[in-house]
mmCIF file as Biopython writes it, N, C-alpha, C and O atoms, coordinates in Angstrom:
data_model
#
loop_
_atom_site.group_PDB
_atom_site.id
_atom_site.type_symbol
_atom_site.label_atom_id
_atom_site.label_alt_id
_atom_site.label_comp_id
_atom_site.label_asym_id
_atom_site.label_entity_id
_atom_site.label_seq_id
_atom_site.pdbx_PDB_ins_code
_atom_site.Cartn_x
_atom_site.Cartn_y
_atom_site.Cartn_z
_atom_site.occupancy
_atom_site.B_iso_or_equiv
_atom_site.auth_seq_id
_atom_site.auth_asym_id
_atom_site.pdbx_PDB_model_num
ATOM 1   N N  . UNK A ? 1  ? 1.007   -1.234 0.028  1.0 0.0 1  A 1 
ATOM 2   C CA . UNK A ? 1  ? -0.179  0.159  0.389  1.0 0.0 1  A 1 
ATOM 3   C C  . UNK A ? 1  ? 1.313   1.322  0.045  1.0 0.0 1  A 1 
ATOM 4   O O  . UNK A ? 1  ? 2.506   1.154  0.299  1.0 0.0 1  A 1 
ATOM 5   N N  . UNK A ? 2  ? 0.578   2.500  -0.627 1.0 0.0 2  A 1 
ATOM 6   C CA . UNK A ? 2  ? 1.520   3.418  -0.940 1.0 0.0 2  A 1 
ATOM 7   C C  . UNK A ? 2  ? 0.928   4.378  0.544  1.0 0.0 2  A 1 
ATOM 8   O O  . UNK A ? 2  ? -0.057  4.757  1.177  1.0 0.0 2  A 1 
ATOM 9   N N  . UNK A ? 3  ? 2.549   4.378  0.440  1.0 0.0 3  A 1 
ATOM 10  C CA . UNK A ? 3  ? 2.539   5.740  1.045  1.0 0.0 3  A 1 
ATOM 11  C C  . UNK A ? 3  ? 2.596   6.937  0.354  1.0 0.0 3  A 1 
ATOM 12  O O  . UNK A ? 3  ? 3.451   6.933  -0.532 1.0 0.0 3  A 1 
ATOM 13  N N  . UNK A ? 4  ? 1.601   8.544  0.541  1.0 0.0 4  A 1 
ATOM 14  C CA . UNK A ? 4  ? 1.479   9.662  -0.356 1.0 0.0 4  A 1 
ATOM 15  C C  . UNK A ? 4  ? 1.127   10.740 0.248  1.0 0.0 4  A 1 
ATOM 16  O O  . UNK A ? 4  ? 0.105   10.743 0.934  1.0 0.0 4  A 1 
ATOM 17  N N  . UNK A ? 5  ? 2.041   12.047 0.083  1.0 0.0 5  A 1 
ATOM 18  C CA . UNK A ? 5  ? 2.285   13.236 0.791  1.0 0.0 5  A 1 
ATOM 19  C C  . UNK A ? 5  ? 0.949   14.153 0.009  1.0 0.0 5  A 1 
ATOM 20  O O  . UNK A ? 5  ? 0.551   14.615 -1.060 1.0 0.0 5  A 1 
ATOM 21  N N  . UNK A ? 6  ? 0.693   14.016 1.242  1.0 0.0 6  A 1 
ATOM 22  C CA . UNK A ? 6  ? -0.232  15.332 0.546  1.0 0.0 6  A 1 
ATOM 23  C C  . UNK A ? 6  ? -0.829  16.445 1.055  1.0 0.0 6  A 1 
ATOM 24  O O  . UNK A ? 6  ? -1.918  16.446 0.482  1.0 0.0 6  A 1 
ATOM 25  N N  . UNK A ? 7  ? -0.807  17.061 1.523  1.0 0.0 7  A 1 
ATOM 26  C CA . UNK A ? 7  ? -1.078  18.700 2.452  1.0 0.0 7  A 1 
ATOM 27  C C  . UNK A ? 7  ? 0.245   18.737 3.582  1.0 0.0 7  A 1 
ATOM 28  O O  . UNK A ? 7  ? 0.350   19.562 4.490  1.0 0.0 7  A 1 
ATOM 29  N N  . UNK A ? 8  ? 1.083   17.781 3.321  1.0 0.0 8  A 1 
ATOM 30  C CA . UNK A ? 8  ? 1.860   17.391 5.124  1.0 0.0 8  A 1 
ATOM 31  C C  . UNK A ? 8  ? 1.722   16.425 5.455  1.0 0.0 8  A 1 
ATOM 32  O O  . UNK A ? 8  ? 2.729   16.128 6.097  1.0 0.0 8  A 1 
ATOM 33  N N  . UNK A ? 9  ? 1.189   15.797 5.441  1.0 0.0 9  A 1 
ATOM 34  C CA . UNK A ? 9  ? 0.160   14.353 6.099  1.0 0.0 9  A 1 
ATOM 35  C C  . UNK A ? 9  ? 0.837   13.639 5.062  1.0 0.0 9  A 1 
ATOM 36  O O  . UNK A ? 9  ? 1.010   14.044 3.912  1.0 0.0 9  A 1 
ATOM 37  N N  . UNK A ? 10 ? 1.332   12.183 5.712  1.0 0.0 10 A 1 
ATOM 38  C CA . UNK A ? 10 ? 0.989   11.120 4.951  1.0 0.0 10 A 1 
ATOM 39  C C  . UNK A ? 10 ? 0.022   9.832  4.587  1.0 0.0 10 A 1 
ATOM 40  O O  . UNK A ? 10 ? -0.339  8.790  5.135  1.0 0.0 10 A 1 
ATOM 41  N N  . UNK A ? 11 ? -0.089  10.204 3.912  1.0 0.0 11 A 1 
ATOM 42  C CA . UNK A ? 11 ? -1.628  9.366  3.766  1.0 0.0 11 A 1 
ATOM 43  C C  . UNK A ? 11 ? -2.218  7.782  3.068  1.0 0.0 11 A 1 
ATOM 44  O O  . UNK A ? 11 ? -2.101  7.513  1.872  1.0 0.0 11 A 1 
ATOM 45  N N  . UNK A ? 12 ? -2.964  6.694  4.275  1.0 0.0 12 A 1 
ATOM 46  C CA . UNK A ? 12 ? -2.578  5.604  3.280  1.0 0.0 12 A 1 
ATOM 47  C C  . UNK A ? 12 ? -3.863  5.817  3.154  1.0 0.0 12 A 1 
ATOM 48  O O  . UNK A ? 12 ? -4.704  6.351  3.877  1.0 0.0 12 A 1 
ATOM 49  N N  . UNK A ? 13 ? -3.903  4.957  1.384  1.0 0.0 13 A 1 
ATOM 50  C CA . UNK A ? 13 ? -5.279  5.413  1.361  1.0 0.0 13 A 1 
ATOM 51  C C  . UNK A ? 13 ? -6.096  3.479  1.121  1.0 0.0 13 A 1 
ATOM 52  O O  . UNK A ? 13 ? -5.452  2.587  0.571  1.0 0.0 13 A 1 
ATOM 53  N N  . UNK A ? 14 ? -7.098  3.334  1.507  1.0 0.0 14 A 1 
ATOM 54  C CA . UNK A ? 14 ? -7.435  1.997  1.762  1.0 0.0 14 A 1 
ATOM 55  C C  . UNK A ? 14 ? -8.618  2.020  1.056  1.0 0.0 14 A 1 
ATOM 56  O O  . UNK A ? 14 ? -9.632  2.688  1.258  1.0 0.0 14 A 1 
ATOM 57  N N  . UNK A ? 15 ? -8.227  0.770  -0.259 1.0 0.0 15 A 1 
ATOM 58  C CA . UNK A ? 15 ? -10.113 0.884  -0.737 1.0 0.0 15 A 1 
ATOM 59  C C  . UNK A ? 15 ? -11.144 -0.077 -0.736 1.0 0.0 15 A 1 
ATOM 60  O O  . UNK A ? 15 ? -10.796 -1.207 -1.079 1.0 0.0 15 A 1 
ATOM 61  N N  . UNK A ? 16 ? -12.233 0.078  -0.459 1.0 0.0 16 A 1 
ATOM 62  C CA . UNK A ? 16 ? -13.208 -0.248 0.012  1.0 0.0 16 A 1 
ATOM 63  C C  . UNK A ? 16 ? -13.586 -1.593 -0.236 1.0 0.0 16 A 1 
ATOM 64  O O  . UNK A ? 16 ? -13.671 -2.545 0.540  1.0 0.0 16 A 1 
ATOM 65  N N  . UNK A ? 17 ? -13.826 -1.493 -1.613 1.0 0.0 17 A 1 
ATOM 66  C CA . UNK A ? 17 ? -13.755 -3.365 -2.430 1.0 0.0 17 A 1 
ATOM 67  C C  . UNK A ? 17 ? -12.988 -3.718 -2.644 1.0 0.0 17 A 1 
ATOM 68  O O  . UNK A ? 17 ? -13.195 -4.848 -3.085 1.0 0.0 17 A 1 
ATOM 69  N N  . UNK A ? 18 ? -11.329 -3.323 -2.638 1.0 0.0 18 A 1 
ATOM 70  C CA . UNK A ? 18 ? -10.331 -4.067 -2.675 1.0 0.0 18 A 1 
ATOM 71  C C  . UNK A ? 18 ? -9.914  -4.462 -1.679 1.0 0.0 18 A 1 
ATOM 72  O O  . UNK A ? 18 ? -8.763  -4.888 -1.770 1.0 0.0 18 A 1 
ATOM 73  N N  . UNK A ? 19 ? -10.612 -4.540 -0.176 1.0 0.0 19 A 1 
ATOM 74  C CA . UNK A ? 19 ? -9.803  -5.035 1.000  1.0 0.0 19 A 1 
ATOM 75  C C  . UNK A ? 19 ? -10.582 -6.081 1.518  1.0 0.0 19 A 1 
ATOM 76  O O  . UNK A ? 19 ? -11.706 -6.032 2.018  1.0 0.0 19 A 1 
ATOM 77  N N  . UNK A ? 20 ? -9.683  -7.223 1.295  1.0 0.0 20 A 1 
ATOM 78  C CA . UNK A ? 20 ? -10.789 -8.423 2.048  1.0 0.0 20 A 1 
ATOM 79  C C  . UNK A ? 20 ? -10.607 -8.270 3.702  1.0 0.0 20 A 1 
ATOM 80  O O  . UNK A ? 20 ? -11.242 -9.056 4.406  1.0 0.0 20 A 1 
ATOM 81  N N  . UNK A ? 21 ? -9.947  -7.502 4.187  1.0 0.0 21 A 1 
ATOM 82  C CA . UNK A ? 21 ? -9.982  -8.101 5.580  1.0 0.0 21 A 1 
ATOM 83  C C  . UNK A ? 21 ? -10.968 -7.234 6.179  1.0 0.0 21 A 1 
ATOM 84  O O  . UNK A ? 21 ? -11.671 -6.678 5.335  1.0 0.0 21 A 1 
ATOM 85  N N  . UNK A ? 22 ? -11.221 -6.964 7.324  1.0 0.0 22 A 1 
ATOM 86  C CA . UNK A ? 22 ? -12.098 -6.816 8.784  1.0 0.0 22 A 1 
ATOM 87  C C  . UNK A ? 22 ? -11.892 -5.853 8.857  1.0 0.0 22 A 1 
ATOM 88  O O  . UNK A ? 22 ? -10.730 -5.654 9.212  1.0 0.0 22 A 1 
ATOM 89  N N  . UNK A ? 23 ? -12.950 -4.265 8.553  1.0 0.0 23 A 1 
ATOM 90  C CA . UNK A ? 23 ? -12.497 -2.952 8.661  1.0 0.0 23 A 1 
ATOM 91  C C  . UNK A ? 23 ? -12.343 -2.689 10.714 1.0 0.0 23 A 1 
ATOM 92  O O  . UNK A ? 23 ? -11.547 -1.973 11.322 1.0 0.0 23 A 1 
ATOM 93  N N  . UNK A ? 24 ? -13.300 -3.473 11.187 1.0 0.0 24 A 1 
ATOM 94  C CA . UNK A ? 24 ? -13.110 -3.268 12.547 1.0 0.0 24 A 1 
ATOM 95  C C  . UNK A ? 24 ? -11.459 -3.475 12.710 1.0 0.0 24 A 1 
ATOM 96  O O  . UNK A ? 24 ? -10.783 -2.485 12.989 1.0 0.0 24 A 1 
ATOM 97  N N  . UNK A ? 25 ? -10.934 -4.549 12.563 1.0 0.0 25 A 1 
ATOM 98  C CA . UNK A ? 25 ? -9.348  -5.017 12.729 1.0 0.0 25 A 1 
ATOM 99  C C  . UNK A ? 25 ? -8.549  -3.393 12.116 1.0 0.0 25 A 1 
ATOM 100 O O  . UNK A ? 25 ? -7.802  -2.716 12.822 1.0 0.0 25 A 1 
ATOM 101 N N  . UNK A ? 26 ? -8.844  -3.131 11.037 1.0 0.0 26 A 1 
ATOM 102 C CA . UNK A ? 26 ? -7.941  -1.883 10.485 1.0 0.0 26 A 1 
ATOM 103 C C  . UNK A ? 26 ? -7.925  -0.709 11.950 1.0 0.0 26 A 1 
ATOM 104 O O  . UNK A ? 26 ? -7.064  -0.550 12.815 1.0 0.0 26 A 1 
ATOM 105 N N  . UNK A ? 27 ? -9.262  -0.038 11.741 1.0 0.0 27 A 1 
ATOM 106 C CA . UNK A ? 27 ? -9.215  1.254  12.900 1.0 0.0 27 A 1 
ATOM 107 C C  . UNK A ? 27 ? -8.951  0.458  14.259 1.0 0.0 27 A 1 
ATOM 108 O O  . UNK A ? 27 ? -8.663  1.311  15.099 1.0 0.0 27 A 1 
ATOM 109 N N  . UNK A ? 28 ? -8.919  -1.244 15.025 1.0 0.0 28 A 1 
ATOM 110 C CA . UNK A ? 28 ? -8.523  -1.188 15.891 1.0 0.0 28 A 1 
ATOM 111 C C  . UNK A ? 28 ? -6.665  -0.907 15.849 1.0 0.0 28 A 1 
ATOM 112 O O  . UNK A ? 28 ? -5.945  -0.281 16.626 1.0 0.0 28 A 1 
ATOM 113 N N  . UNK A ? 29 ? -6.360  -1.646 14.638 1.0 0.0 29 A 1 
ATOM 114 C CA . UNK A ? 29 ? -5.005  -1.229 14.743 1.0 0.0 29 A 1 
ATOM 115 C C  . UNK A ? 29 ? -4.213  -0.411 14.929 1.0 0.0 29 A 1 
ATOM 116 O O  . UNK A ? 29 ? -3.229  -0.533 15.660 1.0 0.0 29 A 1 
ATOM 117 N N  . UNK A ? 30 ? -4.569  0.697  14.197 1.0 0.0 30 A 1 
ATOM 118 C CA . UNK A ? 30 ? -4.184  2.577  14.439 1.0 0.0 30 A 1 
ATOM 119 C C  . UNK A ? 30 ? -4.980  3.186  15.859 1.0 0.0 30 A 1 
ATOM 120 O O  . UNK A ? 30 ? -4.625  4.163  16.519 1.0 0.0 30 A 1 
ATOM 121 N N  . UNK A ? 31 ? -6.020  2.401  16.075 1.0 0.0 31 A 1 
ATOM 122 C CA . UNK A ? 31 ? -6.660  3.071  17.722 1.0 0.0 31 A 1 
ATOM 123 C C  . UNK A ? 31 ? -5.382  2.471  19.053 1.0 0.0 31 A 1 
ATOM 124 O O  . UNK A ? 31 ? -5.248  2.917  20.193 1.0 0.0 31 A 1 
ATOM 125 N N  . UNK A ? 32 ? -4.701  1.491  18.463 1.0 0.0 32 A 1 
ATOM 126 C CA . UNK A ? 32 ? -3.532  0.616  19.432 1.0 0.0 32 A 1 
ATOM 127 C C  . UNK A ? 32 ? -2.663  1.744  19.078 1.0 0.0 32 A 1 
ATOM 128 O O  . UNK A ? 32 ? -2.390  2.807  19.635 1.0 0.0 32 A 1 
ATOM 129 N N  . UNK A ? 33 ? -2.361  1.263  18.136 1.0 0.0 33 A 1 
ATOM 130 C CA . UNK A ? 33 ? -0.762  1.987  18.458 1.0 0.0 33 A 1 
ATOM 131 C C  . UNK A ? 33 ? -0.582  3.413  17.833 1.0 0.0 33 A 1 
ATOM 132 O O  . UNK A ? 33 ? 0.539   3.588  17.355 1.0 0.0 33 A 1 
ATOM 133 N N  . UNK A ? 34 ? -1.457  4.479  17.734 1.0 0.0 34 A 1 
ATOM 134 C CA . UNK A ? 34 ? -1.180  5.169  17.655 1.0 0.0 34 A 1 
ATOM 135 C C  . UNK A ? 34 ? -2.390  5.879  18.776 1.0 0.0 34 A 1 
ATOM 136 O O  . UNK A ? 34 ? -1.885  6.807  19.407 1.0 0.0 34 A 1 
ATOM 137 N N  . UNK A ? 35 ? -3.130  5.748  18.956 1.0 0.0 35 A 1 
ATOM 138 C CA . UNK A ? 35 ? -4.343  6.890  20.199 1.0 0.0 35 A 1 
ATOM 139 C C  . UNK A ? 35 ? -5.218  7.147  19.601 1.0 0.0 35 A 1 
ATOM 140 O O  . UNK A ? 35 ? -4.948  7.399  18.427 1.0 0.0 35 A 1 
ATOM 141 N N  . UNK A ? 36 ? -6.446  7.223  19.929 1.0 0.0 36 A 1 
ATOM 142 C CA . UNK A ? 36 ? -7.661  8.361  18.928 1.0 0.0 36 A 1 
ATOM 143 C C  . UNK A ? 36 ? -7.336  9.528  17.696 1.0 0.0 36 A 1 
ATOM 144 O O  . UNK A ? 36 ? -6.821  10.642 17.602 1.0 0.0 36 A 1 
ATOM 145 N N  . UNK A ? 37 ? -7.887  8.662  16.963 1.0 0.0 37 A 1 
ATOM 146 C CA . UNK A ? 37 ? -7.670  10.060 15.514 1.0 0.0 37 A 1 
ATOM 147 C C  . UNK A ? 37 ? -7.130  11.690 16.289 1.0 0.0 37 A 1 
ATOM 148 O O  . UNK A ? 37 ? -7.415  11.910 17.466 1.0 0.0 37 A 1 
ATOM 149 N N  . UNK A ? 38 ? -6.728  12.218 15.858 1.0 0.0 38 A 1 
ATOM 150 C CA . UNK A ? 38 ? -5.974  14.079 16.014 1.0 0.0 38 A 1 
ATOM 151 C C  . UNK A ? 38 ? -4.479  13.745 16.091 1.0 0.0 38 A 1 
ATOM 152 O O  . UNK A ? 38 ? -3.693  13.725 15.144 1.0 0.0 38 A 1 
ATOM 153 N N  . UNK A ? 39 ? -4.188  13.454 17.536 1.0 0.0 39 A 1 
ATOM 154 C CA . UNK A ? 39 ? -2.487  13.824 17.773 1.0 0.0 39 A 1 
ATOM 155 C C  . UNK A ? 39 ? -2.163  13.459 16.266 1.0 0.0 39 A 1 
ATOM 156 O O  . UNK A ? 39 ? -2.418  14.172 15.296 1.0 0.0 39 A 1 
ATOM 157 N N  . UNK A ? 40 ? -1.341  11.783 16.246 1.0 0.0 40 A 1 
ATOM 158 C CA . UNK A ? 40 ? -0.482  10.908 14.973 1.0 0.0 40 A 1 
ATOM 159 C C  . UNK A ? 40 ? -1.666  11.139 13.713 1.0 0.0 40 A 1 
ATOM 160 O O  . UNK A ? 40 ? -1.278  11.187 12.546 1.0 0.0 40 A 1 
ATOM 161 N N  . UNK A ? 41 ? -3.022  11.266 14.028 1.0 0.0 41 A 1 
ATOM 162 C CA . UNK A ? 41 ? -3.214  10.456 12.359 1.0 0.0 41 A 1 
ATOM 163 C C  . UNK A ? 41 ? -4.628  11.544 12.373 1.0 0.0 41 A 1 
ATOM 164 O O  . UNK A ? 41 ? -4.731  12.511 13.128 1.0 0.0 41 A 1 
ATOM 165 N N  . UNK A ? 42 ? -5.609  11.137 11.396 1.0 0.0 42 A 1 
ATOM 166 C CA . UNK A ? 42 ? -6.969  11.574 11.361 1.0 0.0 42 A 1 
ATOM 167 C C  . UNK A ? 42 ? -7.608  11.068 9.973  1.0 0.0 42 A 1 
ATOM 168 O O  . UNK A ? 42 ? -6.727  11.209 9.124  1.0 0.0 42 A 1 
ATOM 169 N N  . UNK A ? 43 ? -8.412  10.703 9.568  1.0 0.0 43 A 1 
ATOM 170 C CA . UNK A ? 43 ? -8.895  9.508  8.796  1.0 0.0 43 A 1 
ATOM 171 C C  . UNK A ? 43 ? -10.095 10.703 7.900  1.0 0.0 43 A 1 
ATOM 172 O O  . UNK A ? 43 ? -10.707 11.704 8.273  1.0 0.0 43 A 1 
ATOM 173 N N  . UNK A ? 44 ? -10.020 10.117 6.868  1.0 0.0 44 A 1 
ATOM 174 C CA . UNK A ? 44 ? -11.631 10.607 5.643  1.0 0.0 44 A 1 
ATOM 175 C C  . UNK A ? 44 ? -11.980 9.627  4.734  1.0 0.0 44 A 1 
ATOM 176 O O  . UNK A ? 44 ? -11.389 8.757  4.093  1.0 0.0 44 A 1 
ATOM 177 N N  . UNK A ? 45 ? -13.608 10.195 4.925  1.0 0.0 45 A 1 
ATOM 178 C CA . UNK A ? 45 ? -13.325 8.332  4.752  1.0 0.0 45 A 1 
ATOM 179 C C  . UNK A ? 45 ? -14.360 8.991  3.512  1.0 0.0 45 A 1 
ATOM 180 O O  . UNK A ? 45 ? -15.116 9.944  3.705  1.0 0.0 45 A 1 
ATOM 181 N N  . UNK A ? 46 ? -14.208 8.263  2.220  1.0 0.0 46 A 1 
ATOM 182 C CA . UNK A ? 46 ? -15.044 8.682  1.150  1.0 0.0 46 A 1 
ATOM 183 C C  . UNK A ? 46 ? -16.268 7.540  0.712  1.0 0.0 46 A 1 
ATOM 184 O O  . UNK A ? 46 ? -16.790 7.088  1.732  1.0 0.0 46 A 1 
ATOM 185 N N  . UNK A ? 47 ? -16.912 6.907  -0.688 1.0 0.0 47 A 1 
ATOM 186 C CA . UNK A ? 47 ? -17.363 6.298  -0.656 1.0 0.0 47 A 1 
ATOM 187 C C  . UNK A ? 47 ? -16.581 4.965  -1.004 1.0 0.0 47 A 1 
ATOM 188 O O  . UNK A ? 47 ? -16.672 3.803  -0.609 1.0 0.0 47 A 1 
ATOM 189 N N  . UNK A ? 48 ? -15.948 5.486  -1.715 1.0 0.0 48 A 1 
ATOM 190 C CA . UNK A ? 48 ? -15.137 4.333  -2.418 1.0 0.0 48 A 1 
ATOM 191 C C  . UNK A ? 48 ? -13.895 4.168  -1.493 1.0 0.0 48 A 1 
ATOM 192 O O  . UNK A ? 48 ? -13.321 3.094  -1.669 1.0 0.0 48 A 1 
ATOM 193 N N  . UNK A ? 49 ? -13.229 5.152  -0.348 1.0 0.0 49 A 1 
ATOM 194 C CA . UNK A ? 49 ? -11.990 4.659  -0.151 1.0 0.0 49 A 1 
ATOM 195 C C  . UNK A ? 49 ? -12.206 5.097  1.428  1.0 0.0 49 A 1 
ATOM 196 O O  . UNK A ? 49 ? -13.198 5.760  1.731  1.0 0.0 49 A 1 
ATOM 197 N N  . UNK A ? 50 ? -11.030 4.612  2.630  1.0 0.0 50 A 1 
ATOM 198 C CA . UNK A ? 50 ? -10.807 5.479  3.413  1.0 0.0 50 A 1 
ATOM 199 C C  . UNK A ? 50 ? -8.919  5.790  3.114  1.0 0.0 50 A 1 
ATOM 200 O O  . UNK A ? 50 ? -8.080  5.143  2.486  1.0 0.0 50 A 1 
ATOM 201 N N  . UNK A ? 51 ? -8.834  7.241  4.006  1.0 0.0 51 A 1 
ATOM 202 C CA . UNK A ? 51 ? -7.634  7.477  3.852  1.0 0.0 51 A 1 
ATOM 203 C C  . UNK A ? 51 ? -7.365  8.101  5.674  1.0 0.0 51 A 1 
ATOM 204 O O  . UNK A ? 51 ? -7.945  8.972  6.321  1.0 0.0 51 A 1 
ATOM 205 N N  . UNK A ? 52 ? -6.365  7.283  5.970  1.0 0.0 52 A 1 
ATOM 206 C CA . UNK A ? 52 ? -5.172  7.594  7.568  1.0 0.0 52 A 1 
ATOM 207 C C  . UNK A ? 52 ? -4.255  8.562  6.484  1.0 0.0 52 A 1 
ATOM 208 O O  . UNK A ? 52 ? -3.770  8.353  5.372  1.0 0.0 52 A 1 
ATOM 209 N N  . UNK A ? 53 ? -4.295  10.127 7.727  1.0 0.0 53 A 1 
ATOM 210 C CA . UNK A ? 53 ? -3.340  11.016 7.037  1.0 0.0 53 A 1 
ATOM 211 C C  . UNK A ? 53 ? -2.931  10.947 8.625  1.0 0.0 53 A 1 
ATOM 212 O O  . UNK A ? 53 ? -3.631  11.215 9.601  1.0 0.0 53 A 1 
ATOM 213 N N  . UNK A ? 54 ? -1.060  10.332 8.543  1.0 0.0 54 A 1 
ATOM 214 C CA . UNK A ? 54 ? -0.484  10.815 9.550  1.0 0.0 54 A 1 
ATOM 215 C C  . UNK A ? 54 ? 1.031   11.589 9.112  1.0 0.0 54 A 1 
ATOM 216 O O  . UNK A ? 54 ? 1.771   11.685 8.133  1.0 0.0 54 A 1 
ATOM 217 N N  . UNK A ? 55 ? 0.928   12.126 10.735 1.0 0.0 55 A 1 
ATOM 218 C CA . UNK A ? 55 ? 2.351   13.180 10.945 1.0 0.0 55 A 1 
ATOM 219 C C  . UNK A ? 55 ? 2.700   12.654 10.332 1.0 0.0 55 A 1 
ATOM 220 O O  . UNK A ? 55 ? 2.129   12.665 9.241  1.0 0.0 55 A 1 
ATOM 221 N N  . UNK A ? 56 ? 3.799   11.841 10.484 1.0 0.0 56 A 1 
ATOM 222 C CA . UNK A ? 56 ? 4.725   11.284 11.130 1.0 0.0 56 A 1 
ATOM 223 C C  . UNK A ? 56 ? 5.038   9.309  9.527  1.0 0.0 56 A 1 
ATOM 224 O O  . UNK A ? 56 ? 4.602   8.172  9.350  1.0 0.0 56 A 1 
ATOM 225 N N  . UNK A ? 57 ? 6.169   10.428 8.848  1.0 0.0 57 A 1 
ATOM 226 C CA . UNK A ? 57 ? 6.566   9.200  7.550  1.0 0.0 57 A 1 
ATOM 227 C C  . UNK A ? 57 ? 5.759   8.167  7.905  1.0 0.0 57 A 1 
ATOM 228 O O  . UNK A ? 57 ? 4.603   7.777  7.742  1.0 0.0 57 A 1 
ATOM 229 N N  . UNK A ? 58 ? 7.338   7.688  8.751  1.0 0.0 58 A 1 
ATOM 230 C CA . UNK A ? 58 ? 7.165   6.630  9.269  1.0 0.0 58 A 1 
ATOM 231 C C  . UNK A ? 58 ? 6.014   5.311  10.189 1.0 0.0 58 A 1 
ATOM 232 O O  . UNK A ? 58 ? 6.007   4.085  10.078 1.0 0.0 58 A 1 
ATOM 233 N N  . UNK A ? 59 ? 5.180   6.211  11.033 1.0 0.0 59 A 1 
ATOM 234 C CA . UNK A ? 59 ? 4.020   6.052  10.982 1.0 0.0 59 A 1 
ATOM 235 C C  . UNK A ? 59 ? 3.192   5.371  9.792  1.0 0.0 59 A 1 
ATOM 236 O O  . UNK A ? 59 ? 2.680   4.272  9.581  1.0 0.0 59 A 1 
ATOM 237 N N  . UNK A ? 60 ? 3.329   6.599  9.120  1.0 0.0 60 A 1 
ATOM 238 C CA . UNK A ? 60 ? 2.414   5.793  7.339  1.0 0.0 60 A 1 
ATOM 239 C C  . UNK A ? 60 ? 2.515   4.415  7.005  1.0 0.0 60 A 1 
ATOM 240 O O  . UNK A ? 60 ? 1.770   3.444  6.867  1.0 0.0 60 A 1 
ATOM 241 N N  . UNK A ? 61 ? 4.125   4.797  6.904  1.0 0.0 61 A 1 
ATOM 242 C CA . UNK A ? 61 ? 5.102   3.522  6.458  1.0 0.0 61 A 1 
ATOM 243 C C  . UNK A ? 61 ? 4.717   2.536  7.352  1.0 0.0 61 A 1 
ATOM 244 O O  . UNK A ? 61 ? 3.668   2.007  6.985  1.0 0.0 61 A 1 
ATOM 245 N N  . UNK A ? 62 ? 5.298   1.946  8.705  1.0 0.0 62 A 1 
ATOM 246 C CA . UNK A ? 62 ? 4.539   1.158  10.085 1.0 0.0 62 A 1 
ATOM 247 C C  . UNK A ? 62 ? 2.816   0.311  9.627  1.0 0.0 62 A 1 
ATOM 248 O O  . UNK A ? 62 ? 2.376   -0.832 9.749  1.0 0.0 62 A 1 
ATOM 249 N N  . UNK A ? 63 ? 2.291   1.566  9.098  1.0 0.0 63 A 1 
ATOM 250 C CA . UNK A ? 63 ? 0.686   1.414  9.372  1.0 0.0 63 A 1 
ATOM 251 C C  . UNK A ? 63 ? 0.268   0.705  7.768  1.0 0.0 63 A 1 
ATOM 252 O O  . UNK A ? 63 ? -0.558  -0.197 7.907  1.0 0.0 63 A 1 
ATOM 253 N N  . UNK A ? 64 ? 0.569   0.881  6.697  1.0 0.0 64 A 1 
ATOM 254 C CA . UNK A ? 64 ? 0.512   0.300  5.513  1.0 0.0 64 A 1 
ATOM 255 C C  . UNK A ? 64 ? 1.188   -1.066 4.984  1.0 0.0 64 A 1 
ATOM 256 O O  . UNK A ? 64 ? 0.865   -1.830 4.074  1.0 0.0 64 A 1 
ATOM 257 N N  . UNK A ? 65 ? 2.395   -1.075 6.033  1.0 0.0 65 A 1 
ATOM 258 C CA . UNK A ? 65 ? 2.995   -2.634 6.218  1.0 0.0 65 A 1 
ATOM 259 C C  . UNK A ? 65 ? 2.175   -3.481 7.566  1.0 0.0 65 A 1 
ATOM 260 O O  . UNK A ? 65 ? 2.525   -4.551 8.064  1.0 0.0 65 A 1 
ATOM 261 N N  . UNK A ? 66 ? 1.379   -2.903 7.824  1.0 0.0 66 A 1 
ATOM 262 C CA . UNK A ? 66 ? 0.612   -3.694 9.512  1.0 0.0 66 A 1 
ATOM 263 C C  . UNK A ? 66 ? -1.048  -3.987 8.652  1.0 0.0 66 A 1 
ATOM 264 O O  . UNK A ? 66 ? -1.894  -4.844 8.905  1.0 0.0 66 A 1 
ATOM 265 N N  . UNK A ? 67 ? -1.048  -3.345 8.024  1.0 0.0 67 A 1 
ATOM 266 C CA . UNK A ? 67 ? -2.303  -3.965 7.838  1.0 0.0 67 A 1 
ATOM 267 C C  . UNK A ? 67 ? -2.494  -4.697 6.027  1.0 0.0 67 A 1 
ATOM 268 O O  . UNK A ? 67 ? -3.456  -5.226 5.469  1.0 0.0 67 A 1 
ATOM 269 N N  . UNK A ? 68 ? -1.150  -4.408 5.589  1.0 0.0 68 A 1 
ATOM 270 C CA . UNK A ? 68 ? -1.227  -4.934 3.917  1.0 0.0 68 A 1 
ATOM 271 C C  . UNK A ? 68 ? -1.503  -6.472 3.944  1.0 0.0 68 A 1 
ATOM 272 O O  . UNK A ? 68 ? -1.604  -7.100 2.890  1.0 0.0 68 A 1 
#
């Protein structure tokens, strides 16, 4: 899963239809390791995908590898 720099944040985009893993598990991984959205990351939900936007590149890379 690529990490894209967008507005000084590091975005990990997960497409709804291309992802077979449980969405509850994906969100739980984000909260477990980075806390609630706000400080280290934020989310943007669209009809086709969900973006996880991280402040730090290393966090985005770790998350993208973990949920792959």
